[in-house]
Short mmCIF file of the C-alpha atoms (twelve columns), coordinates in Angstrom:
data_MODEL
# 
_entry.id   MODEL 
# 
loop_
_atom_site.group_PDB 
_atom_site.id 
_atom_site.type_symbol 
_atom_site.label_atom_id 
_atom_site.label_alt_id 
_atom_site.label_comp_id 
_atom_site.label_asym_id 
_atom_site.label_seq_id 
_atom_site.Cartn_x 
_atom_site.Cartn_y 
_atom_site.Cartn_z 
_atom_site.pdbx_PDB_model_num 
ATOM 1   C CA . MET A 1   33.670  1.647   -16.244 1 
ATOM 2   C CA . THR A 2   35.320  3.741   -14.270 1 
ATOM 3   C CA . VAL A 3   34.693  0.971   -11.477 1 
ATOM 4   C CA . TRP A 4   36.080  -1.730  -13.892 1 
ATOM 5   C CA . LEU A 5   39.013  0.454   -14.259 1 
ATOM 6   C CA . LEU A 6   39.573  0.871   -10.576 1 
ATOM 7   C CA . ARG A 7   39.326  -2.472  -10.223 1 
ATOM 8   C CA . ALA A 8   42.368  -3.214  -12.859 1 
ATOM 9   C CA . ILE A 9   44.347  -0.894  -11.358 1 
ATOM 10  C CA . PHE A 10  43.707  -2.518  -7.734  1 
ATOM 11  C CA . LEU A 11  44.666  -5.821  -9.069  1 
ATOM 12  C CA . GLY A 12  47.501  -4.861  -11.144 1 
ATOM 13  C CA . GLU A 13  48.559  -3.242  -7.859  1 
ATOM 14  C CA . MET A 14  48.099  -6.395  -5.634  1 
ATOM 15  C CA . GLN A 15  50.018  -8.198  -8.650  1 
ATOM 16  C CA . ARG A 16  52.745  -6.243  -8.522  1 
ATOM 17  C CA . LYS A 17  53.216  -6.501  -4.701  1 
ATOM 18  C CA . LYS A 18  53.248  -9.907  -4.632  1 
ATOM 19  C CA . ILE A 19  56.177  -10.289 -7.764  1 
ATOM 20  C CA . ILE A 20  57.890  -7.696  -5.390  1 
ATOM 21  C CA . SER A 21  57.713  -10.173 -2.002  1 
ATOM 22  C CA . TRP A 22  58.554  -13.013 -4.195  1 
ATOM 23  C CA . VAL A 23  61.657  -11.836 -5.453  1 
ATOM 24  C CA . LEU A 24  62.727  -10.737 -2.182  1 
ATOM 25  C CA . PHE A 25  62.300  -13.990 -0.917  1 
ATOM 26  C CA . TRP A 26  63.911  -15.648 -3.221  1 
ATOM 27  C CA . LEU A 27  66.773  -13.279 -2.940  1 
ATOM 28  C CA . SER A 28  66.794  -13.979 0.710   1 
ATOM 29  C CA . TYR A 29  66.904  -17.720 0.113   1 
ATOM 30  C CA . TRP A 30  69.869  -17.413 -2.564  1 
ATOM 31  C CA . LEU A 31  71.970  -15.620 0.535   1 
ATOM 32  C CA . MET A 32  70.956  -18.557 3.034   1 
ATOM 33  C CA . ILE A 33  72.281  -20.808 0.525   1 
ATOM 34  C CA . PHE A 34  75.419  -19.119 -0.738  1 
ATOM 35  C CA . PHE A 35  76.511  -18.386 2.725   1 
ATOM 36  C CA . ILE A 36  75.739  -22.027 3.937   1 
ATOM 37  C CA . ILE A 37  78.207  -22.862 0.508   1 
ATOM 38  C CA . SER A 38  80.505  -20.499 1.384   1 
ATOM 39  C CA . LEU A 39  81.584  -21.740 4.710   1 
ATOM 40  C CA . ARG A 40  83.121  -24.486 3.061   1 
ATOM 41  C CA . PHE A 41  83.844  -24.099 -0.434  1 
ATOM 42  C CA . GLU A 42  85.088  -21.416 -2.636  1 
ATOM 43  C CA . TRP A 43  83.166  -18.197 -3.237  1 
ATOM 44  C CA . TRP A 44  82.875  -18.833 -7.011  1 
ATOM 45  C CA . LEU A 45  81.505  -22.306 -6.465  1 
ATOM 46  C CA . ALA A 46  79.455  -21.240 -3.604  1 
ATOM 47  C CA . PHE A 47  78.009  -18.588 -6.075  1 
ATOM 48  C CA . ARG A 48  77.285  -21.131 -8.845  1 
ATOM 49  C CA . ARG A 49  75.344  -23.508 -6.755  1 
ATOM 50  C CA . ALA A 50  73.739  -21.120 -4.629  1 
ATOM 51  C CA . THR A 51  71.981  -19.875 -7.607  1 
ATOM 52  C CA . PHE A 52  71.248  -23.270 -9.075  1 
ATOM 53  C CA . ILE A 53  69.522  -24.628 -6.090  1 
ATOM 54  C CA . THR A 54  67.499  -20.881 -5.980  1 
ATOM 55  C CA . ALA A 55  66.249  -21.815 -9.545  1 
ATOM 56  C CA . GLN A 56  65.401  -25.156 -8.914  1 
ATOM 57  C CA . HIS A 57  63.525  -24.603 -5.886  1 
ATOM 58  C CA . ALA A 58  61.909  -21.723 -7.480  1 
ATOM 59  C CA . PHE A 59  61.099  -23.379 -10.148 1 
ATOM 60  C CA . VAL A 60  59.414  -26.348 -8.409  1 
ATOM 61  C CA . ALA A 61  57.894  -24.292 -5.760  1 
ATOM 62  C CA . HIS A 62  55.842  -22.340 -8.430  1 
ATOM 63  C CA . VAL A 63  55.055  -25.128 -10.951 1 
ATOM 64  C CA . ASN A 64  53.576  -26.554 -7.975  1 
ATOM 65  C CA . LEU A 65  51.667  -23.202 -6.794  1 
ATOM 66  C CA . LEU A 66  50.577  -21.638 -9.922  1 
ATOM 67  C CA . PHE A 67  49.742  -24.728 -11.639 1 
ATOM 68  C CA . LEU A 68  49.774  -28.263 -9.982  1 
ATOM 69  C CA . LEU A 69  47.658  -27.393 -6.960  1 
ATOM 70  C CA . PRO A 70  45.166  -25.382 -8.565  1 
ATOM 71  C CA . LEU A 71  44.400  -27.859 -11.184 1 
ATOM 72  C CA . PHE A 72  44.394  -31.535 -8.554  1 
ATOM 73  C CA . PHE A 73  44.961  -30.455 -4.924  1 
ATOM 74  C CA . VAL A 74  42.302  -27.569 -4.748  1 
ATOM 75  C CA . THR A 75  39.541  -29.397 -6.997  1 
ATOM 76  C CA . LYS A 76  40.501  -32.682 -5.090  1 
ATOM 77  C CA . LYS A 77  42.221  -34.622 -7.325  1 
ATOM 78  C CA . TYR A 78  44.707  -35.938 -5.382  1 
ATOM 79  C CA . THR A 79  45.710  -39.017 -7.226  1 
ATOM 80  C CA . ARG A 80  46.429  -36.660 -10.269 1 
ATOM 81  C CA . TYR A 81  48.288  -34.583 -7.715  1 
ATOM 82  C CA . VAL A 82  50.541  -37.039 -6.737  1 
ATOM 83  C CA . LEU A 83  51.251  -38.470 -9.747  1 
ATOM 84  C CA . SER A 84  52.263  -34.878 -10.971 1 
ATOM 85  C CA . VAL A 85  54.579  -34.319 -8.315  1 
ATOM 86  C CA . LEU A 86  56.407  -37.212 -8.901  1 
ATOM 87  C CA . LEU A 87  56.688  -36.186 -12.142 1 
ATOM 88  C CA . LEU A 88  58.144  -33.085 -11.332 1 
ATOM 89  C CA . ILE A 89  60.449  -34.195 -8.860  1 
ATOM 90  C CA . GLY A 90  61.685  -37.095 -11.428 1 
ATOM 91  C CA . GLY A 91  62.350  -34.389 -14.040 1 
ATOM 92  C CA . VAL A 92  64.220  -32.011 -11.569 1 
ATOM 93  C CA . LEU A 93  66.301  -34.491 -10.805 1 
ATOM 94  C CA . LEU A 94  67.083  -35.769 -14.042 1 
ATOM 95  C CA . PHE A 95  68.101  -32.496 -15.204 1 
ATOM 96  C CA . GLN A 96  70.162  -31.475 -12.192 1 
ATOM 97  C CA . GLU A 97  71.893  -35.200 -12.996 1 
ATOM 98  C CA . LEU A 98  72.593  -34.317 -16.750 1 
ATOM 99  C CA . PHE A 99  73.516  -30.551 -16.492 1 
ATOM 100 C CA . PHE A 100 75.858  -30.399 -14.180 1 
ATOM 101 C CA . GLU A 101 77.269  -33.980 -13.798 1 
ATOM 102 C CA . GLN A 102 77.731  -34.792 -18.048 1 
ATOM 103 C CA . LEU A 103 77.023  -31.110 -19.376 1 
ATOM 104 C CA . MET A 104 79.035  -29.152 -17.408 1 
ATOM 105 C CA . GLN A 105 81.613  -31.381 -16.502 1 
ATOM 106 C CA . PRO A 106 82.593  -30.048 -12.882 1 
ATOM 107 C CA . ASP A 107 85.920  -30.116 -11.379 1 
ATOM 108 C CA . ALA A 108 87.153  -31.887 -8.430  1 
ATOM 109 C CA . LEU A 109 85.567  -29.149 -6.121  1 
ATOM 110 C CA . GLU A 110 82.578  -29.811 -7.585  1 
ATOM 111 C CA . LYS A 111 82.496  -33.581 -7.728  1 
ATOM 112 C CA . GLU A 112 83.242  -33.337 -4.126  1 
ATOM 113 C CA . PHE A 113 80.259  -30.982 -3.494  1 
ATOM 114 C CA . VAL A 114 77.842  -33.254 -5.296  1 
ATOM 115 C CA . GLN A 115 79.033  -36.286 -3.280  1 
ATOM 116 C CA . LEU A 116 77.894  -34.480 -0.477  1 
ATOM 117 C CA . ARG A 117 74.093  -33.467 -1.807  1 
ATOM 118 C CA . GLY A 118 72.726  -35.769 0.016   1 
ATOM 119 C CA . LYS A 119 73.771  -34.066 3.449   1 
ATOM 120 C CA . MET A 120 73.342  -30.319 1.504   1 
ATOM 121 C CA . PHE A 121 70.375  -28.667 -0.055  1 
ATOM 122 C CA . ILE A 122 70.817  -30.403 -3.369  1 
ATOM 123 C CA . GLY A 123 69.013  -33.548 -3.596  1 
ATOM 124 C CA . LEU A 124 65.424  -35.244 -3.407  1 
ATOM 125 C CA . GLY A 125 65.308  -34.443 -0.052  1 
ATOM 126 C CA . THR A 126 65.477  -30.463 -0.392  1 
ATOM 127 C CA . THR A 127 62.924  -30.924 -3.392  1 
ATOM 128 C CA . VAL A 128 60.258  -32.424 -1.607  1 
ATOM 129 C CA . MET A 129 61.079  -29.712 1.295   1 
ATOM 130 C CA . VAL A 130 60.140  -27.187 -1.089  1 
ATOM 131 C CA . LEU A 131 56.934  -28.619 -2.416  1 
ATOM 132 C CA . ALA A 132 55.667  -29.458 0.910   1 
ATOM 133 C CA . ALA A 133 56.914  -25.865 2.074   1 
ATOM 134 C CA . SER A 134 54.934  -24.095 -0.793  1 
ATOM 135 C CA . THR A 135 51.731  -26.837 -0.480  1 
ATOM 136 C CA . ALA A 136 51.197  -25.734 2.909   1 
ATOM 137 C CA . TYR A 137 51.532  -22.092 2.154   1 
ATOM 138 C CA . ARG A 138 48.791  -22.492 -0.250  1 
ATOM 139 C CA . VAL A 139 46.823  -24.467 2.035   1 
ATOM 140 C CA . ILE A 140 47.301  -21.679 4.678   1 
ATOM 141 C CA . LEU A 141 46.419  -18.684 1.912   1 
ATOM 142 C CA . ILE A 142 43.404  -20.746 0.962   1 
ATOM 143 C CA . ASN A 143 41.992  -20.857 4.731   1 
ATOM 144 C CA . THR A 144 42.653  -17.387 5.016   1 
ATOM 145 C CA . GLU A 145 40.672  -16.426 2.198   1 
ATOM 146 C CA . LYS A 146 38.212  -18.014 2.929   1 
ATOM 147 C CA . GLU A 147 38.023  -17.003 6.973   1 
ATOM 148 C CA . ARG A 148 38.572  -13.611 5.102   1 
ATOM 149 C CA . GLU A 149 35.762  -13.825 3.395   1 
ATOM 150 C CA . LEU A 150 33.349  -15.343 5.427   1 
ATOM 151 C CA . THR A 151 34.217  -12.640 7.786   1 
ATOM 152 C CA . LEU A 152 33.201  -10.056 5.284   1 
ATOM 153 C CA . LEU A 153 29.975  -12.248 4.727   1 
ATOM 154 C CA . LYS A 154 29.070  -12.137 8.181   1 
ATOM 155 C CA . ASN A 155 29.690  -8.310  8.456   1 
ATOM 156 C CA . GLU A 156 27.879  -7.647  5.532   1 
ATOM 157 C CA . LYS A 157 25.035  -9.839  6.956   1 
ATOM 158 C CA . LEU A 158 25.212  -7.727  10.521  1 
ATOM 159 C CA . GLU A 159 25.439  -4.504  8.622   1 
ATOM 160 C CA . LYS A 160 22.237  -5.329  6.424   1 
ATOM 161 C CA . GLU A 161 20.538  -6.642  9.819   1 
ATOM 162 C CA . LYS A 162 21.470  -3.381  11.006  1 
ATOM 163 C CA . GLU A 163 19.907  -1.372  8.505   1 
ATOM 164 C CA . ALA A 164 17.092  -4.151  8.677   1 
ATOM 165 C CA . THR A 165 16.152  -3.445  12.245  1 
ATOM 166 C CA . ALA A 166 16.757  0.303   12.123  1 
ATOM 167 C CA . LEU A 167 13.756  0.420   9.311   1 
ATOM 168 C CA . ARG A 168 11.696  -1.595  11.284  1 
ATOM 169 C CA . SER A 169 12.372  0.892   14.290  1 
ATOM 170 C CA . GLU A 170 11.879  3.815   11.955  1 
ATOM 171 C CA . ASN A 171 9.003   2.518   10.193  1 
ATOM 172 C CA . LEU A 172 7.408   1.099   13.863  1 
ATOM 173 C CA . GLU A 173 7.647   4.524   14.800  1 
ATOM 174 C CA . THR A 174 6.327   6.213   12.186  1 
ATOM 175 C CA . GLU A 175 3.001   3.771   12.151  1 
ATOM 176 C CA . LEU A 176 2.454   4.811   15.845  1 
ATOM 177 C CA . LYS A 177 2.571   8.075   15.095  1 
ATOM 178 C CA . PHE A 178 0.158   7.615   12.559  1 
ATOM 179 C CA . LEU A 179 -2.029  5.723   14.703  1 
ATOM 180 C CA . LYS A 180 -2.047  7.937   17.586  1 
ATOM 181 C CA . SER A 181 -2.696  11.026  15.233  1 
ATOM 182 C CA . GLN A 182 -6.192  8.584   14.383  1 
ATOM 183 C CA . ILE A 183 -6.852  7.998   17.867  1 
ATOM 184 C CA . ASN A 184 -6.635  11.524  19.438  1 
ATOM 185 C CA . PRO A 185 -9.396  13.650  17.031  1 
ATOM 186 C CA . HIS A 186 -11.983 10.976  18.006  1 
ATOM 187 C CA . PHE A 187 -11.654 10.899  21.550  1 
ATOM 188 C CA . LEU A 188 -11.657 14.534  21.476  1 
ATOM 189 C CA . PHE A 189 -14.794 14.804  19.417  1 
ATOM 190 C CA . ASN A 190 -16.262 12.169  21.684  1 
ATOM 191 C CA . ALA A 191 -15.788 14.328  25.147  1 
ATOM 192 C CA . LEU A 192 -16.452 18.002  23.522  1 
ATOM 193 C CA . HIS A 193 -19.815 16.246  22.290  1 
ATOM 194 C CA . ASN A 194 -20.974 15.441  25.969  1 
ATOM 195 C CA . ILE A 195 -19.385 18.365  27.607  1 
ATOM 196 C CA . TYR A 196 -21.483 19.981  25.049  1 
ATOM 197 C CA . THR A 197 -24.750 17.934  25.951  1 
ATOM 198 C CA . LEU A 198 -24.083 18.943  29.638  1 
ATOM 199 C CA . SER A 199 -24.137 22.565  29.060  1 
ATOM 200 C CA . TYR A 200 -27.168 22.526  26.527  1 
ATOM 201 C CA . ILE A 201 -29.477 20.650  29.343  1 
ATOM 202 C CA . LYS A 202 -27.522 23.240  32.161  1 
ATOM 203 C CA . SER A 203 -27.266 19.975  33.888  1 
ATOM 204 C CA . ASP A 204 -24.980 20.879  37.642  1 
ATOM 205 C CA . LEU A 205 -22.501 18.188  36.689  1 
ATOM 206 C CA . ALA A 206 -20.985 20.424  34.389  1 
ATOM 207 C CA . PRO A 207 -17.853 21.656  36.165  1 
ATOM 208 C CA . GLU A 208 -17.222 18.206  37.319  1 
ATOM 209 C CA . MET A 209 -17.325 17.022  33.903  1 
ATOM 210 C CA . ILE A 210 -15.051 19.819  32.629  1 
ATOM 211 C CA . LEU A 211 -12.719 18.600  34.969  1 
ATOM 212 C CA . LYS A 212 -12.723 15.377  34.004  1 
ATOM 213 C CA . LEU A 213 -12.701 16.224  30.107  1 
ATOM 214 C CA . SER A 214 -9.293  18.520  30.981  1 
ATOM 215 C CA . ASP A 215 -7.728  15.283  32.874  1 
ATOM 216 C CA . MET A 216 -8.703  13.330  29.188  1 
ATOM 217 C CA . LEU A 217 -7.454  16.155  27.045  1 
ATOM 218 C CA . ARG A 218 -3.971  16.327  29.168  1 
ATOM 219 C CA . TYR A 219 -3.667  12.643  28.609  1 
ATOM 220 C CA . ILE A 220 -4.196  12.578  25.468  1 
ATOM 221 C CA . LEU A 221 -1.976  15.736  24.325  1 
ATOM 222 C CA . TYR A 222 0.693   14.968  26.639  1 
ATOM 223 C CA . ASP A 223 0.718   11.656  28.129  1 
ATOM 224 C CA . CYS A 224 0.093   9.499   25.008  1 
ATOM 225 C CA . THR A 225 3.011   11.398  22.925  1 
ATOM 226 C CA . ALA A 226 5.262   8.778   25.091  1 
ATOM 227 C CA . GLU A 227 5.498   5.341   23.941  1 
ATOM 228 C CA . GLN A 228 4.614   3.953   27.566  1 
ATOM 229 C CA . VAL A 229 2.640   5.638   30.419  1 
ATOM 230 C CA . PRO A 230 1.333   4.050   33.753  1 
ATOM 231 C CA . LEU A 231 -1.367  2.025   33.804  1 
ATOM 232 C CA . GLY A 232 -3.066  4.264   36.511  1 
ATOM 233 C CA . LYS A 233 -3.584  7.189   33.746  1 
ATOM 234 C CA . GLU A 234 -5.119  5.075   31.414  1 
ATOM 235 C CA . ILE A 235 -7.280  3.319   34.150  1 
ATOM 236 C CA . ASN A 236 -8.374  6.867   35.275  1 
ATOM 237 C CA . TYR A 237 -8.895  8.082   31.460  1 
ATOM 238 C CA . LEU A 238 -11.708 5.028   31.430  1 
ATOM 239 C CA . GLU A 239 -13.161 5.647   34.372  1 
ATOM 240 C CA . ASN A 240 -13.424 9.195   33.218  1 
ATOM 241 C CA . TYR A 241 -14.512 8.380   29.386  1 
ATOM 242 C CA . VAL A 242 -17.438 5.774   31.261  1 
ATOM 243 C CA . LYS A 243 -18.496 8.736   33.632  1 
ATOM 244 C CA . LEU A 244 -19.314 10.931  30.312  1 
ATOM 245 C CA . GLN A 245 -21.410 8.058   28.664  1 
ATOM 246 C CA . GLN A 246 -23.711 8.078   31.760  1 
ATOM 247 C CA . LEU A 247 -24.574 11.282  31.654  1 
ATOM 248 C CA . LYS A 248 -26.144 10.668  28.044  1 
ATOM 249 C CA . ALA A 249 -27.430 7.417   29.178  1 
ATOM 250 C CA . GLU A 250 -28.624 7.563   32.660  1 
ATOM 251 C CA . GLU A 251 -31.236 4.645   32.850  1 
ATOM 252 C CA . ALA A 252 -28.828 2.426   31.067  1 
ATOM 253 C CA . ASP A 253 -26.761 -0.201  33.333  1 
ATOM 254 C CA . ILE A 254 -23.416 0.581   33.085  1 
ATOM 255 C CA . VAL A 255 -21.367 -1.602  35.332  1 
ATOM 256 C CA . ILE A 256 -17.577 -0.893  35.733  1 
ATOM 257 C CA . LYS A 257 -15.374 -3.090  38.255  1 
ATOM 258 C CA . ILE A 258 -11.401 -2.646  38.185  1 
ATOM 259 C CA . ALA A 259 -9.310  -4.574  40.384  1 
ATOM 260 C CA . GLU A 260 -8.007  -2.297  43.585  1 
ATOM 261 C CA . ASP A 261 -4.730  -4.457  43.578  1 
ATOM 262 C CA . ILE A 262 -3.705  -3.035  40.198  1 
ATOM 263 C CA . PRO A 263 -0.336  -1.549  40.191  1 
ATOM 264 C CA . GLN A 264 -0.761  1.705   38.939  1 
ATOM 265 C CA . ASN A 265 2.986   2.262   37.902  1 
ATOM 266 C CA . LEU A 266 3.147   -0.493  35.276  1 
ATOM 267 C CA . PRO A 267 3.987   0.751   32.228  1 
ATOM 268 C CA . ILE A 268 1.759   0.178   29.168  1 
ATOM 269 C CA . ALA A 269 1.234   1.391   25.466  1 
ATOM 270 C CA . PRO A 270 -1.616  4.391   25.648  1 
ATOM 271 C CA . MET A 271 -5.010  4.231   24.201  1 
ATOM 272 C CA . LEU A 272 -5.179  -0.085  23.964  1 
ATOM 273 C CA . MET A 273 -8.200  -0.529  25.868  1 
ATOM 274 C CA . VAL A 274 -10.063 2.767   25.319  1 
ATOM 275 C CA . PRO A 275 -11.279 2.118   21.290  1 
ATOM 276 C CA . PHE A 276 -12.819 -1.221  22.819  1 
ATOM 277 C CA . LEU A 277 -14.826 0.355   25.261  1 
ATOM 278 C CA . GLU A 278 -15.540 3.306   23.039  1 
ATOM 279 C CA . ASN A 279 -16.805 0.674   20.214  1 
ATOM 280 C CA . SER A 280 -19.146 -1.024  23.016  1 
ATOM 281 C CA . PHE A 281 -20.760 2.613   23.952  1 
ATOM 282 C CA . LYS A 282 -21.007 3.657   20.260  1 
ATOM 283 C CA . HIS A 283 -22.294 0.552   18.657  1 
ATOM 284 C CA . GLY A 284 -24.336 -1.095  21.682  1 
ATOM 285 C CA . LYS A 285 -26.487 2.425   21.321  1 
ATOM 286 C CA . ILE A 286 -27.643 2.101   25.142  1 
ATOM 287 C CA . GLU A 287 -28.601 5.735   25.362  1 
ATOM 288 C CA . ASP A 288 -31.055 4.430   22.149  1 
ATOM 289 C CA . THR A 289 -32.247 1.082   23.207  1 
ATOM 290 C CA . GLN A 290 -33.902 -0.014  25.963  1 
ATOM 291 C CA . GLN A 291 -32.753 -2.403  28.722  1 
ATOM 292 C CA . GLY A 292 -29.573 -1.844  26.851  1 
ATOM 293 C CA . TRP A 293 -26.035 -2.723  29.014  1 
ATOM 294 C CA . VAL A 294 -22.326 -2.315  29.079  1 
ATOM 295 C CA . ARG A 295 -20.039 -4.187  31.244  1 
ATOM 296 C CA . LEU A 296 -16.273 -3.568  31.982  1 
ATOM 297 C CA . GLN A 297 -13.893 -5.604  34.039  1 
ATOM 298 C CA . LEU A 298 -9.843  -5.025  34.209  1 
ATOM 299 C CA . ASN A 299 -7.696  -7.750  36.185  1 
ATOM 300 C CA . TRP A 300 -4.475  -8.058  37.342  1 
ATOM 301 C CA . GLN A 301 -2.393  -11.297 37.805  1 
ATOM 302 C CA . ALA A 302 1.343   -10.544 37.124  1 
ATOM 303 C CA . PRO A 303 2.596   -10.816 34.305  1 
ATOM 304 C CA . HIS A 304 -0.748  -10.403 32.902  1 
ATOM 305 C CA . LEU A 305 -3.392  -7.866  32.802  1 
ATOM 306 C CA . THR A 306 -7.112  -9.034  31.278  1 
ATOM 307 C CA . PHE A 307 -9.399  -6.974  30.156  1 
ATOM 308 C CA . ARG A 308 -13.080 -6.989  29.477  1 
ATOM 309 C CA . VAL A 309 -15.438 -5.223  27.959  1 
ATOM 310 C CA . GLU A 310 -18.916 -6.682  27.066  1 
ATOM 311 C CA . ASN A 311 -22.390 -4.906  25.338  1 
ATOM 312 C CA . SER A 312 -25.615 -5.249  24.462  1 
ATOM 313 C CA . VAL A 313 -26.916 -5.188  20.349  1 
ATOM 314 C CA . PRO A 314 -29.517 -3.089  19.682  1 
ATOM 315 C CA . ALA A 315 -32.117 -5.680  17.361  1 
ATOM 316 C CA . SER A 316 -32.766 -2.766  15.160  1 
ATOM 317 C CA . ASP A 317 -30.186 -0.858  13.108  1 
ATOM 318 C CA . PHE A 318 -29.759 3.027   14.151  1 
ATOM 319 C CA . THR A 319 -27.982 5.363   11.510  1 
ATOM 320 C CA . LYS A 320 -25.520 7.219   14.123  1 
ATOM 321 C CA . ASP A 321 -21.937 8.833   14.416  1 
ATOM 322 C CA . LYS A 322 -20.978 7.727   11.015  1 
ATOM 323 C CA . VAL A 323 -17.812 9.421   11.617  1 
ATOM 324 C CA . GLY A 324 -15.831 6.163   13.193  1 
ATOM 325 C CA . GLY A 325 -12.898 6.070   15.371  1 
ATOM 326 C CA . ILE A 326 -9.307  4.525   15.055  1 
ATOM 327 C CA . GLY A 327 -11.509 1.149   14.125  1 
ATOM 328 C CA . ILE A 328 -10.458 -2.444  15.530  1 
ATOM 329 C CA . ALA A 329 -8.587  -3.219  12.789  1 
ATOM 330 C CA . ASN A 330 -5.551  -0.296  13.440  1 
ATOM 331 C CA . VAL A 331 -5.914  -1.655  17.836  1 
ATOM 332 C CA . LYS A 332 -4.890  -5.091  16.692  1 
ATOM 333 C CA . ARG A 333 -2.171  -3.475  14.453  1 
ATOM 334 C CA . ARG A 334 -0.527  -1.493  17.605  1 
ATOM 335 C CA . LEU A 335 -1.184  -5.147  19.759  1 
ATOM 336 C CA . GLU A 336 0.618   -7.164  17.313  1 
ATOM 337 C CA . LEU A 337 3.640   -3.988  16.854  1 
ATOM 338 C CA . LEU A 338 3.906   -3.052  20.144  1 
ATOM 339 C CA . TYR A 339 3.251   -6.454  21.852  1 
ATOM 340 C CA . LYS A 340 3.727   -9.358  19.720  1 
ATOM 341 C CA . ASN A 341 3.886   -13.041 20.980  1 
ATOM 342 C CA . LYS A 342 2.530   -11.525 24.413  1 
ATOM 343 C CA . HIS A 343 -1.046  -10.497 24.100  1 
ATOM 344 C CA . VAL A 344 -4.430  -12.374 23.231  1 
ATOM 345 C CA . LEU A 345 -7.190  -10.874 21.729  1 
ATOM 346 C CA . GLU A 346 -10.530 -13.055 21.165  1 
ATOM 347 C CA . ILE A 347 -13.678 -10.479 19.656  1 
ATOM 348 C CA . ASP A 348 -17.285 -12.385 19.661  1 
ATOM 349 C CA . GLU A 349 -19.770 -10.844 17.714  1 
ATOM 350 C CA . GLY A 350 -23.129 -12.407 18.545  1 
ATOM 351 C CA . ASN A 351 -26.881 -11.511 17.730  1 
ATOM 352 C CA . GLN A 352 -27.237 -10.095 20.793  1 
ATOM 353 C CA . GLU A 353 -24.237 -9.773  22.877  1 
ATOM 354 C CA . TYR A 354 -20.482 -8.088  21.921  1 
ATOM 355 C CA . ARG A 355 -17.782 -9.480  23.634  1 
ATOM 356 C CA . VAL A 356 -13.883 -8.648  23.647  1 
ATOM 357 C CA . TYR A 357 -11.269 -10.234 26.071  1 
ATOM 358 C CA . LEU A 358 -7.630  -9.007  25.665  1 
ATOM 359 C CA . ARG A 359 -4.775  -10.237 28.183  1 
ATOM 360 C CA . ILE A 360 -1.327  -8.729  27.412  1 
ATOM 361 C CA . GLU A 361 1.553   -9.413  29.408  1 
ATOM 362 C CA . ILE A 362 3.444   -6.607  30.902  1 
ATOM 363 C CA . ASP A 363 6.927   -6.304  32.122  1 
ATOM 364 C CA . GLY A 364 6.915   -4.404  34.867  1 
# 
């Protein structure tokens, strides 16, 4: 109710301003006509003729603006519009002839003025000019309104796009934080489990592994809070992870090949490759399987980083470590969010081997 009331008040105010504008326009028009006629004729004749001419032109202009243009011109009924204009002109000129020259019986001065109407502002020429001017005014007004509407629509579309972009960005940030919160506890659990094993068997490698664990925890707790990390830190984490896993499966065939020409400062999203490596050790169960193996290879060919990890698949199904990490599905989601159309992920799950191929385009 309030909205409709405000709308009515607003429209009423707009209409009032339009009426005042037209009144001021036609008053100025009358003054101009009066001044021109008074240069040659008496003021009373100038007053009478200026009033008639102004009334005539105002009538023609507003009939054209309010009726003929909306009914025929705007709706593209041009033939009807032309016929209506001709009828309007004929009617106005007929009324002018009958009213002034027949009914009012003008005196000599007015007769002299009527004889000059071809050179003055009475007659066919000025009527056509008024019609043309009012038509041009309406066309310009229509185009202006269309441009205003298009501008409003564009602004509204841009505003909606900004809101959608902000919402997507907010959702992306929220989802990435959620995914990271899933990653960190699992890797921390694995690292602590490995250190516990070293301490239990009283290995001389325990101090070194504690330092590696310290580096891993620092990476997880501090570096991974950023959107991107230097690639060298991610590689260091991979190497430390493999070292810890090798302690649990000393006889296993574990090979890690990382190209020396990989730029260490390349920015990359953290924890994208680690889940695949962790998955190879966890589900390959190399410490429980004879002749188990894991292969890791990391290469760089600008602008692509290529990651490959392969592992053997045990013949029997062990029941172990049912508490899982983030899962491959979440890794895929992160890749889709962070490297949309800039990555290739291929997973080949065979009966004897499990292969993962990941290529990421990195903008250095």
